C-alpha positions as CSV (number, residue, x, y, z in Angstrom):
1,M,-12.2,1.1,-30.3
2,S,-8.4,1.5,-30.6
3,R,-6.1,-0.7,-28.6
4,I,-2.4,-1.4,-28.0
5,V,-0.5,-4.6,-28.2
6,I,2.7,-5.0,-26.1
7,D,5.4,-7.4,-27.2
8,E,6.5,-8.8,-23.8
9,G,9.7,-10.2,-25.2
10,R,10.9,-6.7,-26.3
11,C,9.7,-4.7,-23.3
12,K,12.4,-3.7,-20.8
13,G,10.1,-2.0,-18.4
14,C,11.5,1.5,-18.8
15,L,8.0,2.9,-18.2
16,L,8.5,5.7,-20.8
17,C,5.2,4.8,-22.4
18,T,3.4,5.3,-19.1
19,T,4.6,8.9,-18.9
20,V,3.2,9.9,-22.3
21,C,-0.2,8.1,-22.4
22,P,-2.8,10.8,-22.2
23,E,-5.4,8.4,-20.9
24,N,-3.1,6.7,-18.3
25,I,-4.1,3.2,-19.4
26,I,-0.6,1.7,-19.3
27,R,0.9,0.5,-16.1
28,Q,3.7,-1.6,-14.8
29,S,2.8,-5.3,-14.6
30,R,3.7,-7.7,-11.9
31,T,4.8,-10.1,-14.6
32,M,8.4,-10.5,-15.7
33,N,9.5,-11.5,-19.2
34,A,12.1,-14.0,-20.1
35,Q,14.9,-11.5,-19.7
36,G,13.8,-10.7,-16.1
37,Y,12.3,-7.2,-16.8
38,K,9.0,-6.2,-15.2
39,I,6.9,-5.4,-18.3
40,V,4.1,-3.0,-18.9
41,E,0.5,-3.8,-19.5
42,C,-2.7,-2.1,-20.5
43,D,-5.1,-1.7,-17.6
44,P,-8.0,-4.0,-18.6
45,E,-10.5,-1.7,-16.9
46,L,-9.3,1.3,-18.9
47,A,-8.5,-0.4,-22.2
48,N,-11.6,1.1,-23.9
49,A,-10.3,4.6,-23.2
50,C,-7.4,4.1,-25.7
51,T,-7.7,6.9,-28.4
52,G,-5.1,5.4,-30.7
53,C,-2.9,8.4,-30.4
54,T,0.3,6.3,-30.8
55,A,2.3,8.3,-28.2
56,C,3.3,5.2,-26.4
57,A,4.5,3.4,-29.5
58,Q,6.5,6.5,-30.6
59,M,8.1,6.8,-27.2
60,C,9.1,3.1,-26.8
61,P,12.8,2.8,-27.5
62,D,12.5,-1.0,-28.0
63,L,9.6,-0.9,-30.5
64,A,7.6,-3.1,-28.1
65,I,4.2,-1.4,-28.7
66,V,1.9,-1.6,-31.7
67,V,-1.2,0.5,-31.8
68,W,-4.4,-0.7,-33.6
69,R,-6.6,2.2,-34.5
70,T,-10.3,2.0,-35.1
71,R,-11.3,2.7,-38.6
72,K,-13.7,5.6,-38.9
73,G,-16.7,5.1,-41.0
74,K,-17.3,7.0,-44.2
75,K,-19.8,9.9,-43.9
76,E,-22.8,9.5,-46.0
77,A,-23.4,12.1,-48.6
78,A,-26.5,14.2,-47.8
């Protein structure tokens, strides 16, 4: 299962990541960070749908998103 981690201190709530997520798992939060920006969050009900595509991290101008990809197992030789 892949997942994303959002650095709340870096997020400025631009919502660019929400526009590129193919699974629509990122949304604007009601929470504000120390700078007064409404940050983004991963919808907990949809978090398992993350494919680890990294589109959100690539789009983020503030480098506030880190994507953790699931390691694929090695195929056994037949």
